[in-house]
Every structure is written in C-alpha cells, then in structure tokens.
C-alpha positions in Angstrom: 130.2 69.6 121.4 130.2 68.2 117.8 130.0 64.5 117.3 131.2 63.2 114.2 132.5 59.4 113.3 135.9 58.6 111.5 133.9 58.7 108.1 133.1 62.4 108.7 136.4 63.8 109.0 136.9 64.6 105.2 140.9 65.2 105.7 142.7 67.0 103.3 146.3 66.9 102.3 147.4 68.6 105.4 144.7 68.7 108.3 142.1 66.1 109.6 139.0 68.2 109.8 139.0 71.2 107.5 135.5 71.5 106.9 135.1 71.8 111.0 138.6 73.4 111.8 139.4 75.5 109.0 143.6 75.2 108.6 144.2 74.9 112.4 146.9 73.1 113.9 147.5 70.7 116.4 149.4 72.3 119.1 149.6 69.2 121.6 148.0 65.8 122.3 148.4 62.2 123.1 146.9 59.1 123.5 144.8 58.0 126.9 144.5 54.5 127.9 141.4 54.5 130.6 141.3 52.1 133.6 138.0 50.2 134.3 135.5 53.1 135.5 138.1 55.9 135.3 137.5 59.7 134.8 139.6 61.8 133.5 140.2 65.3 135.4 137.6 64.6 138.7 137.9 68.4 139.2 134.7 70.3 139.5 135.5 72.3 136.4 137.8 71.4 133.4 137.5 73.9 130.3 140.2 75.1 127.9 141.0 78.1 126.0 140.8 76.5 122.4 138.7 73.4 120.8 139.9 69.8 121.8 139.4 67.2 119.6 138.9 63.0 121.1 138.7 60.4 119.0 137.7 57.0 120.5 139.6 54.2 119.5 138.7 51.7 121.6 135.8 50.9 124.4 132.5 53.0 125.7 131.6 55.5 128.1 130.1 58.9 129.0 131.3 62.2 127.7 129.9 64.9 130.4 129.9 68.3 128.4 128.3 71.1 130.5 126.4 68.8 132.9 124.9 66.9 130.0 126.1 63.2 129.7 127.1 61.8 125.7 127.1 58.5 125.6 130.4 57.5 123.7 132.0 54.3 122.0 134.6 53.2 119.4 134.9 55.6 116.5 133.3 58.4 117.6 134.6 61.8 117.3 134.1 64.7 119.5 134.9 68.3 119.3 134.4 70.1 122.8 134.5 73.7 122.3 136.7 76.2 124.1 135.0 76.8 127.4 133.1 73.9 127.6 133.4 72.0 130.8 134.2 68.4 130.2 135.2 65.0 132.1 135.4 61.8 130.2 134.1 58.8 131.9 135.3 55.3 130.8 132.7 52.2 131.3 133.9 49.5 133.7 133.1 46.8 131.4 134.6 48.0 128.4 137.7 51.0 129.4 137.9 53.6 126.6 140.9 54.5 124.7 141.3 58.1 123.4 143.5 60.2 121.2 143.0 63.7 121.8 144.0 66.9 120.6 144.4 70.5 121.6 143.8 73.2 118.5 145.4 76.1 118.1 143.4 79.4 118.6 
C-alpha cells in the first residue's frame, strides 16, 4: 500500500501518477457511494492481480489491507498493490465516496 494526497499525484499530460505507476493505463473503475457503515467486499479475501487506486472524495473510514486497518478520509489517495487483500469500510457518521481505478499490468 502507498498513501498519498491529491497534491502528490504530479500528473503529466497523459497519466495521473507517472512517478508511481509509470505509463500504466486505467483499464476499469468507477465511483462508489457507500452507505453508512458499509464494507465493500465483505468476503473473507479480496485481491486483484493488478494495482488498484482509490481517491477518496468524501467522508471517512478504514481501509484494511492484509489485516492492518488504515484510517482514510477525504483527499487521501491509496494505491493497493496487486495481491494485497483489501476491504474498504465506511464511517457511520461520515460515509465515504470513492473513485477507484484498476491499472493495466
């Protein structure tokens, strides 16, 4: 996992995070609006074979990665590396809204 803020992204004219992800392109993604207290991917294990980037655009919560809870809030940018088990959990009082992107290999 890598934690950044929006100010750390340093985009070029073609990609959002060239310093971190090189020239890799986004292959899928979306925007998710959490219900209060909701956990994304409640199954026991959730992993990808590519990196996943989260940009938290509203709210607060926790992003457990490989069993370690990482507090998250508006403005955080998290890169979950390929193979890392992750399950985003939204705050009850301040629900999350997250943009997420899967990157090419």
